[in-house]
All heavy atoms as an XYZ file, in Angstrom:
969
protein
N      39.438     84.785     68.023
C      39.277     84.113     69.265
C      37.868     83.620     69.473
O      37.644     82.657     70.138
C      39.632     85.072     70.387
C      41.087     85.223     70.601
S      41.488     86.212     72.065
C      40.878     87.806     71.596
N      36.929     84.368     68.914
C      35.522     84.035     69.189
C      35.208     82.620     68.646
O      34.479     81.879     69.293
C      34.630     85.054     68.489
C      33.121     84.816     68.866
O      32.816     84.878     70.041
O      32.360     84.600     67.923
N      35.736     82.263     67.507
C      35.482     80.922     66.956
C      36.015     79.828     67.877
O      35.312     78.860     68.171
C      36.119     80.799     65.565
C      35.927     79.375     65.012
O      34.793     78.962     64.841
O      36.931     78.715     64.750
N      37.220     80.019     68.399
C      37.800     79.047     69.300
C      37.029     78.949     70.598
O      36.690     77.839     71.058
C      39.293     79.366     69.617
C      40.138     79.175     68.371
C      39.832     78.542     70.792
C      40.294     77.743     67.921
N      36.692     80.079     71.223
C      35.986     80.007     72.469
C      34.542     79.460     72.311
O      34.074     78.687     73.137
C      35.920     81.389     73.182
O      35.340     82.368     72.285
C      37.282     81.825     73.597
N      33.921     79.720     71.198
C      32.613     79.183     70.895
C      32.664     77.656     70.733
O      31.873     76.907     71.334
C      32.000     79.857     69.663
C      30.615     79.318     69.340
C      30.077     79.947     68.084
C      28.679     79.416     67.764
N      28.120     80.017     66.591
N      33.636     77.213     69.906
C      33.762     75.764     69.639
C      34.148     75.017     70.959
O      33.756     73.923     71.220
C      34.711     75.472     68.532
C      34.155     75.894     67.196
C      34.962     75.420     65.987
N      36.357     75.867     66.033
C      37.399     75.027     65.999
N      37.208     73.742     65.907
N      38.641     75.483     66.011
N      34.997     75.669     71.759
C      35.431     75.085     73.000
C      34.239     74.954     74.000
O      34.041     73.925     74.608
C      36.522     75.966     73.646
C      37.104     75.443     74.954
C      37.651     74.045     74.836
C      38.185     76.389     75.435
N      33.389     75.986     74.026
C      32.241     75.925     74.922
C      31.287     74.851     74.458
O      30.732     74.068     75.296
C      31.513     77.268     74.916
N      31.111     74.722     73.142
C      30.260     73.635     72.601
C      30.814     72.228     72.926
O      30.089     71.352     73.312
C      30.120     73.796     71.098
C      29.237     75.018     70.718
C      29.305     75.330     69.246
O      30.071     74.718     68.501
O      28.537     76.230     68.816
N      32.150     72.096     72.795
C      32.764     70.806     73.038
C      32.705     70.465     74.547
O      32.557     69.286     74.927
C      34.232     70.832     72.603
N      32.718     71.476     75.412
C      32.734     71.231     76.821
C      31.318     71.010     77.340
O      31.130     70.305     78.335
C      33.301     72.482     77.549
C      33.411     72.324     79.060
C      34.034     73.526     79.677
N      34.076     73.424     81.141
C      33.121     73.875     81.910
N      32.035     74.509     81.438
N      33.236     73.763     83.222
N      30.330     71.568     76.700
C      28.944     71.422     77.148
C      28.562     69.980     77.162
O      29.066     69.163     76.371
C      28.028     72.216     76.191
C      26.671     72.469     76.814
N      25.620     71.613     76.583
C      26.241     73.423     77.650
C      24.586     72.078     77.212
N      24.889     73.164     77.887
N      27.635     69.585     78.038
C      27.312     68.193     78.212
C      26.888     67.509     76.922
O      27.036     66.284     76.788
C      26.269     68.022     79.298
C      24.952     68.684     78.968
C      23.982     68.679     80.161
O      24.387     69.129     81.234
O      22.873     68.183     79.967
N      26.321     68.260     75.969
C      25.922     67.670     74.716
C      27.041     67.619     73.701
O      26.902     67.102     72.656
C      24.683     68.395     74.139
C      23.424     68.167     74.936
C      22.354     69.045     74.445
N      22.544     70.337     74.961
C      21.820     71.415     74.713
N      20.829     71.336     73.883
N      22.080     72.609     75.248
N      28.143     68.277     74.068
C      29.278     68.309     73.162
C      30.128     67.031     73.208
O      29.876     66.149     74.040
N      31.090     66.951     72.342
C      31.860     65.710     72.195
C      33.018     65.659     73.234
O      33.599     64.621     73.438
C      32.461     65.623     70.816
O      33.367     66.724     70.609
N      33.350     66.800     73.812
C      34.556     66.850     74.699
C      35.843     66.888     73.929
O      36.896     66.835     74.485
N      35.675     67.097     72.575
C      36.899     67.132     71.712
C      36.809     68.431     70.871
O      35.778     68.771     70.347
C      36.912     65.931     70.743
C      38.076     66.023     69.786
C      36.993     64.604     71.558
N      37.934     69.099     70.810
C      38.032     70.315     70.003
C      39.065     70.021     68.839
O      40.243     69.750     69.099
C      38.572     71.498     70.843
C      38.771     72.797     70.078
C      37.435     73.331     69.534
C      39.387     73.833     71.009
N      38.551     70.024     67.640
C      39.422     69.827     66.469
C      40.186     71.104     66.202
O      39.628     72.180     66.150
C      38.604     69.478     65.239
C      37.987     68.074     65.302
O      38.523     67.248     66.071
O      37.027     67.825     64.607
N      41.508     70.948     66.036
C      42.375     72.096     65.756
C      43.332     71.758     64.640
O      43.685     70.613     64.449
C      43.184     72.585     67.022
C      42.244     73.081     68.086
C      44.048     71.431     67.540
N      43.698     72.755     63.896
C      44.710     72.556     62.837
C      46.114     72.817     63.427
O      46.385     72.576     64.612
N      46.953     73.372     62.612
C      48.312     73.701     62.975
C      48.344     74.898     63.953
O      47.972     76.022     63.543
C      49.123     74.027     61.740
C      50.620     74.287     62.015
O      50.998     74.248     63.200
O      51.356     74.563     61.065
N      48.749     74.702     65.140
C      48.745     75.793     66.155
C      50.046     76.537     66.163
O      50.209     77.466     66.979
C      48.458     75.179     67.571
C      47.116     74.493     67.729
C      46.967     73.946     69.154
C      45.989     75.454     67.369
N      50.916     76.217     65.278
C      52.217     76.928     65.130
C      52.078     78.028     64.100
O      52.872     78.134     63.145
C      53.323     75.954     64.754
C      54.685     76.613     64.780
O      54.899     77.532     65.608
O      55.568     76.173     64.041
N      51.081     78.864     64.289
C      50.805     79.975     63.410
C      50.605     81.220     64.264
O      50.042     81.093     65.388
C      49.520     79.786     62.601
C      49.512     78.503     61.743
C      50.011     78.800     60.366
N      49.965     77.658     59.500
C      51.047     77.076     59.003
N      52.269     77.543     59.327
N      50.935     76.112     58.167
N      51.030     82.366     63.823
C      50.864     83.574     64.605
C      49.770     84.464     63.983
O      49.698     84.619     62.780
C      52.178     84.391     64.657
O      53.164     83.667     65.396
N      48.956     85.037     64.844
C      47.903     85.938     64.459
C      47.876     87.138     65.371
O      48.475     87.140     66.449
C      46.525     85.227     64.520
C      46.412     84.010     63.563
C      46.452     84.492     62.096
N      46.281     83.365     61.171
C      47.267     82.742     60.568
N      48.534     83.045     60.837
N      47.004     81.766     59.714
N      47.133     88.150     65.007
C      47.006     89.414     65.704
C      45.616     89.475     66.220
O      44.649     89.445     65.438
C      47.290     90.536     64.731
C      47.418     91.903     65.382
O      46.748     92.124     66.421
O      48.127     92.736     64.838
N      45.446     89.558     67.528
C      44.097     89.570     68.161
C      43.859     90.903     68.815
O      44.747     91.451     69.446
C      43.987     88.451     69.204
C      44.044     87.088     68.590
C      45.226     86.325     68.637
C      42.944     86.545     67.973
C      45.328     85.077     68.090
C      42.999     85.283     67.407
C      44.200     84.541     67.448
O      44.229     83.317     66.880
N      42.634     91.377     68.730
C      42.170     92.597     69.409
C      40.845     92.265     70.039
O      39.925     91.697     69.404
C      42.011     93.762     68.392
C      41.408     94.990     69.111
C      43.319     94.120     67.753
N      40.700     92.604     71.321
C      39.418     92.416     72.027
C      38.376     93.281     71.398
O      38.647     94.387     70.905
C      39.637     92.801     73.501
C      38.432     92.459     74.354
O      37.484     93.258     74.355
O      38.433     91.408     74.987
N      37.130     92.824     71.394
C      36.043     93.578     70.823
C      35.880     94.942     71.457
O      35.601     95.961     70.771
C      34.734     92.800     70.893
N      36.138     95.050     72.757
C      36.045     96.343     73.449
C      37.170     97.291     72.956
O      36.960     98.472     72.803
C      36.121     96.148     74.946
S      34.686     95.292     75.608
N      38.334     96.728     72.741
C      39.453     97.554     72.179
C      39.092     97.995     70.746
O      39.373     99.116     70.356
C      40.736     96.762     72.168
C      41.425     96.718     73.543
O      41.230     97.679     74.300
O      42.096     95.736     73.813
N      38.496     97.121     69.926
C      38.075     97.509     68.589
C      37.075     98.616     68.625
O      37.115     99.558     67.791
C      37.567     96.324     67.857
N      36.125     98.587     69.566
C      35.160     99.646     69.719
C      35.854    100.913     70.126
O      35.508    102.042     69.585
C      34.095     99.250     70.758
N      36.838    100.867     70.958
C      37.610    102.096     71.359
C      38.342    102.662     70.176
O      38.427    103.828     70.019
C      38.585    101.724     72.500
N      38.858    101.785     69.262
C      39.506    102.254     68.056
C      38.522    103.086     67.225
O      38.886    104.157     66.699
C      40.008    101.059     67.212
C      40.334    101.492     65.786
C      41.220    100.440     67.840
N      37.271    102.606     67.089
C      36.345    103.369     66.319
C      36.117    104.757     66.868
O      36.045    105.758     66.115
C      34.959    102.616     66.312
S      35.051    101.068     65.387
N      36.025    104.893     68.176
C      35.889    106.189     68.797
C      37.103    107.092     68.491
O      36.947    108.267     68.102
C      35.634    106.039     70.274
C      35.480    107.392     70.965
C      35.231    107.196     72.438
N      34.951    108.532     72.985
C      34.165    108.738     73.962
N      33.546    107.784     74.583
N      33.996    109.982     74.423
N      38.282    106.551     68.678
C      39.508    107.323     68.404
C      39.530    107.771     66.924
O      39.880    108.924     66.648
C      40.793    106.477     68.747
C      42.020    107.106     68.188
C      40.900    106.301     70.243
N      39.187    106.880     66.039
C      39.181    107.204     64.618
C      38.160    108.332     64.334
O      38.479    109.267     63.595
C      38.915    105.991     63.764
C      40.025    104.959     63.739
C      39.568    103.690     63.004
C      41.309    105.491     63.165
N      36.993    108.207     64.900
C      35.967    109.275     64.663
C      36.429    110.628     65.211
O      36.131    111.666     64.645
C      34.666    108.841     65.332
C      33.892    107.749     64.606
C      32.748    107.279     65.498
C      33.365    108.238     63.258
N      37.092    110.614     66.291
C      37.493    111.856     66.983
C      38.823    112.433     66.453
O      38.978    113.642     66.454
C      37.633    111.646     68.467
C      36.295    111.344     69.151
C      36.463    110.998     70.631
O      37.583    110.795     71.131
O      35.387    110.889     71.312
N      39.741    111.621     66.009
C      41.079    112.078     65.739
C      41.717    111.756     64.412
O      42.712    112.346     64.033
C      42.041    111.509     66.841
O      41.567    111.823     68.102
N      41.114    110.802     63.670
C      41.784    110.367     62.410
C      41.565    111.381     61.293
O      40.575    112.095     61.262
C      41.258    109.029     62.028
N      42.525    111.358     60.372
C      42.371    112.154     59.168
C      41.323    111.530     58.269
O      41.329    110.318     58.039
C      43.693    112.152     58.383
C      44.811    112.913     59.017
C      44.540    114.416     58.911
O      43.759    114.999     59.663
N      45.162    115.000     57.910
N      40.390    112.311     57.737
C      39.368    111.769     56.821
C      40.064    111.058     55.672
O      41.015    111.584     55.088
C      38.586    112.985     56.375
C      38.769    113.997     57.471
C      40.193    113.716     57.990
N      39.589    109.868     55.338
C      40.102    109.147     54.194
C      41.364    108.364     54.532
O      41.881    107.669     53.642
N      41.875    108.441     55.768
C      43.087    107.728     56.118
C      42.834    106.219     56.276
O      41.693    105.796     56.431
N      43.860    105.481     56.135
C      43.775    104.000     56.257
C      44.468    103.632     57.596
O      45.622    103.983     57.843
C      44.458    103.303     55.085
C      44.390    101.799     55.289
C      43.809    103.703     53.779
N      43.704    102.899     58.397
C      44.198    102.491     59.700
C      43.941    100.996     59.905
O      42.838    100.509     59.616
C      43.502    103.253     60.871
C      43.776    104.723     60.781
C      43.063    105.559     59.972
C      44.798    105.263     61.553
C      43.296    106.907     59.910
C      45.075    106.584     61.496
C      44.326    107.468     60.665
O      44.596    108.796     60.609
N      44.920    100.236     60.376
C      44.754     98.808     60.650
C      44.238     98.677     62.078
O      44.916     99.098     63.011
C      46.101     98.082     60.529
C      46.634     98.055     59.116
O      45.842     97.827     58.190
N      47.884     98.249     58.961
N      43.092     98.052     62.243
C      42.561     97.769     63.557
C      43.246     96.448     63.979
O      42.843     95.347     63.592
C      41.038     97.671     63.564
C      40.550     97.298     64.948
C      40.435     98.974     63.077
N      44.266     96.584     64.780
C      45.105     95.480     65.180
C      45.890     95.855     66.423
O      46.024     97.023     66.723
C      46.002     95.050     64.039
S      47.164     96.323     63.535
N      46.466     94.848     67.052
C      47.359     95.144     68.208
C      48.792     95.360     67.769
O      49.552     95.977     68.478
C      47.271     93.992     69.184
O      47.910     92.838     68.642
N      49.154     94.739     66.630
C      50.558     94.821     66.192
C      51.408     93.756     66.852
O      52.618     93.735     66.668
N      50.775     92.862     67.697
C      51.508     91.886     68.445
C      51.163     90.446     67.939
O      49.990     90.049     67.920
C      51.154     91.947     69.943
C      51.407     93.325     70.505
S      53.140     93.796     70.513
C      53.823     92.607     71.590
N      52.172     89.644     67.548
C      51.886     88.285     67.130
C      51.591     87.415     68.351
O      52.212     87.564     69.408
C      53.219     87.855     66.464
C      54.273     88.715     67.078
C      53.598     90.000     67.454
N      50.614     86.528     68.149
C      50.267     85.597     69.191
C      50.151     84.217     68.520
O      49.409     84.047     67.554
C      48.909     85.927     69.881
C      48.523     84.866     70.888
C      48.937     87.298     70.479
N      50.860     83.221     69.041
C      50.791     81.851     68.507
C      49.366     81.295     68.776
O      48.807     81.528     69.866
C      51.783     80.923     69.197
C      53.178     80.897     68.585
C      54.110     80.056     69.497
C      53.191     80.445     67.184
N      48.822     80.600     67.824
C      47.494     80.009     68.013
C      47.485     79.102     69.215
O      46.542     78.970     69.971
C      47.071     79.261     66.758
C      46.779     80.122     65.512
C      46.425     79.250     64.336
C      45.697     81.122     65.834
N      48.620     78.396     69.460
C      48.740     77.533     70.671
C      48.556     78.351     71.916
O      48.026     77.826     72.882
C      50.106     76.805     70.650
N      49.026     79.593     71.920
C      48.919     80.460     73.097
C      47.459     81.011     73.274
O      47.204     81.746     74.203
C      49.879     81.580     73.049
C      51.347     81.103     73.188
O      51.507     80.008     73.716
O      52.252     81.836     72.741
N      46.600     80.714     72.349
C      45.185     81.046     72.422
C      44.389     79.785     72.867
O      43.628     79.765     73.803
C      44.615     81.607     71.136
C      43.086     81.680     71.206
C      45.226     82.931     70.800
N      44.678     78.667     72.172
C      43.947     77.424     72.367
C      44.223     76.792     73.730
O      43.325     76.447     74.498
C      44.187     76.456     71.226
C      43.520     75.115     71.524
C      43.633     77.044     69.931
N      45.463     76.609     74.052
C      45.835     75.894     75.248
C      45.420     76.590     76.531
O      44.815     75.947     77.406
C      47.334     75.546     75.246
C      47.643     74.534     74.172
C      49.116     74.382     73.794
O      49.967     75.013     74.417
O      49.387     73.661     72.821
N      45.567     77.925     76.674
C      45.026     78.600     77.848
C      43.506     78.565     77.902
O      42.893     78.458     78.939
C      45.514     80.034     77.720
C      46.692     79.987     76.813
C      46.419     78.872     75.917
N      42.862     78.567     76.732
C      41.418     78.520     76.686
C      40.931     77.143     77.222
O      39.915     77.111     77.959
C      40.887     78.676     75.252
O      41.186     79.992     74.812
N      41.643     76.090     76.876
C      41.246     74.770     77.390
C      41.438     74.740     78.943
O      40.553     74.217     79.656
C      42.095     73.646     76.742
C      41.911     72.312     77.444
C      41.759     73.512     75.242
N      42.488     75.349     79.393
C      42.671     75.472     80.897
C      41.570     76.242     81.512
O      41.028     75.869     82.589
C      44.021     76.063     81.183
O      45.070     75.213     80.813
N      41.210     77.385     80.909
C      40.132     78.187     81.447
C      38.750     77.435     81.490
O      37.937     77.681     82.306
C      39.964     79.486     80.625
C      41.063     80.542     80.782
C      40.900     81.597     79.739
C      40.999     81.155     82.207
N      38.633     76.517     80.547
C      37.426     75.695     80.511
C      37.454     74.567     81.460
O      36.545     73.754     81.469
C      37.178     75.166     79.064
N      38.430     74.484     82.238
C      38.563     73.439     83.265
C      39.283     72.178     82.781
O      39.246     71.181     83.429
N      39.846     72.261     81.602
C      40.627     71.136     81.073
C      39.770     69.960     80.706
O      40.277     68.837     80.574
N      38.501     70.153     80.567
C      37.548     69.016     80.289
C      37.434     68.760     78.794
O      36.568     67.956     78.373
C      36.202     69.347     80.857
C      36.222     69.513     82.352
C      34.839     69.840     82.925
C      34.937     70.031     84.391
N      33.623     70.388     85.006
N      38.280     69.363     77.970
C      38.183     69.177     76.543
C      39.545     68.673     76.017
O      40.580     69.170     76.450
C      37.792     70.472     75.821
C      37.909     70.351     74.322
C      36.413     70.921     76.247
N      39.499     67.717     75.171
C      40.743     67.178     74.552
C      40.895     67.767     73.171
O      39.959     67.907     72.442
C      40.522     65.643     74.469
C      41.664     64.920     73.839
C      41.427     63.401     73.931
N      40.255     62.956     73.169
C      40.285     62.648     71.874
N      41.406     62.767     71.195
N      39.221     62.176     71.292
N      42.159     68.114     72.844
C      42.463     68.658     71.503
C      42.740     67.499     70.564
O      43.408     66.547     70.893
C      43.707     69.554     71.578
C      43.588     70.831     72.411
C      44.899     71.602     72.341
C      42.425     71.668     72.001
N      42.232     67.596     69.348
C      42.482     66.616     68.333
C      43.003     67.346     67.112
O      42.316     68.210     66.569
C      41.200     65.840     67.943
C      41.384     64.834     66.868
C      40.174     63.939     66.611
N      38.978     64.730     66.375
C      37.726     64.280     66.546
N      37.551     63.051     66.971
N      36.708     65.064     66.267
N      44.233     67.007     66.727
C      44.845     67.635     65.548
C      44.225     67.068     64.279
O      44.099     65.847     64.127
C      46.332     67.400     65.509
C      47.083     67.774     66.787
C      47.115     69.234     66.997
N      47.656     69.538     68.320
C      48.371     70.563     68.616
N      48.616     71.476     67.698
N      48.795     70.761     69.840
N      43.821     67.956     63.414
C      43.244     67.558     62.138
C      43.942     68.289     60.990
O      44.502     69.389     61.186
C      41.737     67.813     62.051
C      40.964     66.943     63.098
C      41.381     69.233     62.237
N      43.966     67.706     59.812
C      44.519     68.387     58.666
C      43.533     69.441     58.166
O      42.325     69.096     58.008
C      44.819     67.417     57.495
C      46.007     66.515     57.867
O      46.917     66.998     58.615
O      46.034     65.362     57.404
N      43.962     70.611     58.001
C      43.168     71.707     57.449
C      43.884     72.347     56.295
O      45.063     72.139     56.068
C      42.820     72.749     58.548
C      41.956     72.153     59.664
C      44.087     73.365     59.102
N      43.145     73.158     55.607
C      43.703     73.892     54.455
C      44.913     74.747     55.004
O      44.772     75.400     55.993
C      42.630     74.789     53.850
C      43.092     75.569     52.673
C      41.854     76.333     52.103
C      42.323     77.646     51.523
N      41.175     78.433     51.105
N      46.057     74.704     54.332
C      47.206     75.456     54.792
C      46.875     76.967     54.822
O      46.089     77.505     54.038
C      48.264     75.245     53.716
C      47.859     73.970     53.017
C      46.362     73.931     53.119
N      47.466     77.617     55.807
C      47.274     79.066     55.935
C      48.596     79.755     56.150
O      49.607     79.097     56.441
C      46.326     79.371     57.114
O      46.922     78.961     58.335
N      48.589     81.035     56.073
C      49.842     81.792     56.297
C      50.343     81.542     57.694
O      49.600     81.438     58.636
C      49.569     83.293     56.100
C      49.210     83.702     54.677
C      48.785     85.217     54.660
C      50.343     83.469     53.721
N      51.687     81.488     57.793
C      52.311     81.200     59.088
C      52.249     82.444     60.017
O      52.165     82.298     61.241
C      53.760     80.791     58.851
C      54.478     80.331     60.114
C      55.108     78.999     59.850
C      55.876     78.553     61.028
N      55.221     77.521     61.807
N      52.286     83.618     59.422
C      52.405     84.853     60.267
C      51.464     85.947     59.695
O      51.712     86.375     58.556
C      53.856     85.307     60.244
C      54.239     86.365     61.162
C      54.561     86.106     62.496
C      54.239     87.703     60.781
C      54.844     87.098     63.397
C      54.591     88.716     61.656
C      54.903     88.410     62.975
N      50.503     86.355     60.430
C      49.560     87.401     60.007
C      49.441     88.391     61.178
O      48.763     88.095     62.174
C      48.178     86.893     59.645
C      47.265     88.045     59.198
C      48.317     85.881     58.499
N      50.101     89.527     61.060
C      50.118     90.556     62.112
C      50.015     91.907     61.462
O      50.715     92.189     60.446
C      51.380     90.464     62.981
C      51.388     91.585     64.037
C      51.458     89.098     63.672
N      49.144     92.784     62.021
C      49.003     94.134     61.450
C      49.963     95.129     62.027
O      50.665     94.874     62.991
N      49.979     96.307     61.408
C      50.834     97.394     61.831
C      49.897     98.422     62.487
O      49.099     99.068     61.806
C      51.572     97.998     60.655
C      52.455     99.146     61.005
O      52.434     99.569     62.219
O      53.191     99.637     60.178
N      50.019     98.583     63.791
C      49.143     99.501     64.522
C      49.746    100.864     64.797
O      49.231    101.674     65.535
C      48.773     98.848     65.860
O      49.930     98.659     66.677
N      50.872    101.176     64.090
C      51.587    102.417     64.337
C      50.721    103.666     64.153
O      50.802    104.605     64.935
C      52.825    102.495     63.405
N      49.866    103.679     63.137
C      49.029    104.875     62.876
C      48.007    105.033     64.023
O      47.681    106.154     64.409
C      48.384    104.777     61.534
C      49.410    104.877     60.394
C      48.777    105.012     59.039
N      48.330    106.413     58.898
C      47.518    106.824     57.975
N      47.008    105.986     57.114
N      47.142    108.099     57.915
N      47.476    103.942     64.520
C      46.534    104.013     65.626
C      47.224    104.511     66.913
O      46.714    105.329     67.630
C      45.883    102.674     65.902
C      44.828    102.171     64.945
C      44.350    100.793     65.323
C      43.649    103.151     64.899
N      48.383    103.937     67.144
C      49.146    104.301     68.326
C      49.542    105.780     68.277
O      49.585    106.453     69.330
C      50.311    103.373     68.517
C      49.874    101.971     68.898
C      51.032    100.985     68.978
N      50.585     99.600     69.117
C      50.302     99.021     70.297
N      50.461     99.685     71.438
N      49.894     97.770     70.329
N      49.803    106.273     67.103
C      50.150    107.733     66.931
C      48.993    108.629     67.334
O      49.157    109.773     67.704
C      50.563    108.020     65.511
N      47.754    108.061     67.256
C      46.543    108.819     67.671
C      46.296    108.659     69.184
O      45.316    109.190     69.675
C      45.342    108.317     66.896
C      45.356    108.547     65.391
C      44.127    107.914     64.749
C      45.433    110.029     65.077
N      47.145    107.859     69.846
C      47.005    107.711     71.305
C      46.357    106.426     71.719
O      46.127    106.229     72.936
N      45.945    105.582     70.812
C      45.292    104.318     71.132
C      46.292    103.203     71.414
O      47.312    103.143     70.765
C      44.376    103.855     70.013
C      43.711    102.553     70.287
C      42.566    102.358     70.969
C      44.157    101.247     69.915
N      42.275    101.024     71.050
C      43.264    100.306     70.429
C      45.309    100.795     69.215
C      43.417     98.940     70.234
C      45.445     99.412     69.048
C      44.517     98.532     69.546
N      45.956    102.392     72.351
C      46.700    101.109     72.563
C      45.677    100.156     73.226
O      44.740    100.555     73.863
C      47.925    101.307     73.480
O      47.556    101.730     74.743
N      45.913     98.873     73.006
C      44.978     97.876     73.556
C      44.904     97.959     75.101
O      45.903     98.120     75.756
C      45.520     96.553     73.145
C      46.455     96.818     72.022
C      46.973     98.204     72.234
N      43.705     97.880     75.639
C      43.537     97.950     77.076
C      43.278     96.540     77.647
O      43.493     96.319     78.846
C      42.334     98.819     77.442
N      42.844     95.590     76.832
C      42.501     94.244     77.313
C      43.594     93.281     76.926
O      44.022     93.189     75.777
C      41.176     93.804     76.720
C      40.038     94.617     77.193
C      39.684     95.812     76.592
C      39.295     94.203     78.282
C      38.654     96.582     77.079
C      38.261     94.978     78.818
C      37.932     96.205     78.152
O      36.917     96.945     78.649
N      44.022     92.477     77.949
C      45.068     91.483     77.685
C      44.381     90.223     77.137
O      43.181     90.031     77.240
C      45.883     91.218     78.937
C      45.034     90.655     80.052
O      44.583     89.479     80.009
O      44.803     91.419     81.041
N      45.195     89.331     76.561
C      44.692     88.130     75.918
C      43.946     87.245     76.911
O      42.860     86.726     76.599
C      45.870     87.367     75.307
C      45.484     86.080     74.596
C      44.595     86.387     73.359
C      46.766     85.348     74.163
N      44.466     87.084     78.104
C      43.814     86.160     79.063
C      42.437     86.660     79.429
O      41.474     85.872     79.485
C      44.658     85.984     80.358
C      44.023     85.011     81.313
C      44.885     84.825     82.576
O      46.021     85.191     82.614
O      44.324     84.275     83.525
N      42.287     87.958     79.649
C      40.964     88.520     79.960
C      39.992     88.327     78.765
O      38.856     87.960     79.010
C      41.090     90.011     80.255
O      41.970     90.167     81.422
C      39.728     90.638     80.588
N      40.437     88.578     77.558
C      39.615     88.385     76.396
C      39.169     86.938     76.237
O      38.015     86.662     75.980
C      40.367     88.849     75.149
O      40.631     90.182     75.180
N      40.097     86.025     76.457
C      39.772     84.579     76.354
C      38.746     84.174     77.447
O      37.785     83.514     77.142
C      41.014     83.730     76.480
C      41.988     83.813     75.316
C      43.298     83.032     75.651
C      41.393     83.351     74.020
N      39.016     84.606     78.669
C      38.166     84.248     79.746
C      36.743     84.801     79.555
O      35.748     84.107     79.682
C      38.713     84.770     81.084
C      37.907     84.356     82.315
C      38.369     85.023     83.591
N      38.086     86.452     83.482
C      39.007     87.393     83.578
N      40.236     87.096     83.796
N      38.669     88.656     83.478
N      36.635     86.093     79.166
C      35.350     86.727     78.963
C      34.599     86.094     77.812
O      33.402     85.844     77.903
C      35.486     88.242     78.733
C      35.977     88.986     79.978
O      36.060     88.382     81.058
O      36.330     90.171     79.854
N      35.279     85.808     76.709
C      34.668     85.182     75.553
C      34.175     83.802     75.834
O      33.049     83.435     75.484
N      35.029     83.017     76.528
C      34.604     81.646     76.888
C      33.454     81.685     77.799
O      32.481     80.914     77.629
C      35.807     80.921     77.512
C      35.545     79.510     77.974
C      35.130     78.613     76.777
C      36.743     78.928     78.672
N      33.449     82.539     78.793
C      32.331     82.622     79.769
C      31.040     82.968     79.032
O      29.988     82.384     79.328
C      32.635     83.576     80.867
C      31.653     83.474     82.008
C      31.612     82.121     82.661
O      32.641     81.585     83.015
N      30.450     81.483     82.691
N      31.098     83.894     78.133
C      29.893     84.296     77.396
C      29.346     83.113     76.595
O      28.128     82.836     76.601
C      30.242     85.427     76.418
C      29.084     85.896     75.624
C      27.997     86.582     76.444
O      28.290     87.168     77.505
O      26.806     86.500     76.054
N      30.203     82.341     75.959
C      29.721     81.181     75.173
C      29.250     80.061     76.081
O      28.329     79.345     75.741
C      30.809     80.720     74.194
C      31.016     81.636     73.057
N      30.065     81.929     72.144
C      32.104     82.377     72.703
C      30.505     82.748     71.271
N      31.739     83.054     71.560
N      29.912     79.876     77.215
C      29.466     78.832     78.189
C      28.085     79.184     78.732
O      27.201     78.361     78.837
C      30.432     78.670     79.348
C      31.749     77.933     78.966
C      32.700     78.064     80.162
C      31.501     76.552     78.548
N      27.833     80.474     79.029
C      26.543     80.923     79.488
C      25.471     80.709     78.389
O      24.378     80.265     78.703
C      26.530     82.373     79.878
C      27.400     82.611     81.160
O      27.682     81.694     81.894
N      27.772     83.879     81.365
N      25.825     80.966     77.142
C      24.871     80.771     76.047
C      24.547     79.258     75.863
O      23.387     78.906     75.651
C      25.445     81.289     74.732
O      25.590     82.699     74.806
N      25.592     78.417     76.039
C      25.346     76.952     75.893
C      24.469     76.467     77.042
O      23.638     75.582     76.821
C      26.680     76.235     75.893
N      24.622     77.077     78.204
C      23.788     76.639     79.374
C      22.352     77.030     79.158
O      21.430     76.417     79.680
C      24.305     77.239     80.658
C      25.606     76.606     81.111
O      25.901     75.507     80.627
O      26.358     77.233     81.894
N      22.100     78.077     78.390
C      20.733     78.594     78.177
C      19.985     77.695     77.149
O      18.752     77.809     77.080
C      20.753     80.030     77.620
C      21.231     81.026     78.709
O      21.196     80.680     79.888
O      21.643     82.146     78.344
N      20.663     76.853     76.394
C      19.979     76.008     75.392
C      19.264     74.855     76.026
O      19.620     74.364     77.027
C      21.005     75.532     74.368
S      21.742     76.853     73.455
């Protein structure tokens, strides 16, 4: 998500083009907020078996379109999407969070909050330039 929110903030900023190049948005990915990832580290340090393998993931598929389009709305709709051809990628990439959940962890941050916070951080950084 960080790449999308950063590029969106740059495109929206007055020196930006107002255009965000995107590839195929019909792909599913697994997103975890940075704060949730930090919480995973704590859970693993406190409760995980030494040497165990744990996927830091939500286990929930999210369409790229469901990341990009709400981000554009959060940015005030001042950015136009332009579809471009990009190197093909896997259609579905989602992790298995069962081992983490067995330790009592689950994501605390929803997608909209993560997008809003990430976009705001990048917009603030763009304003500082």
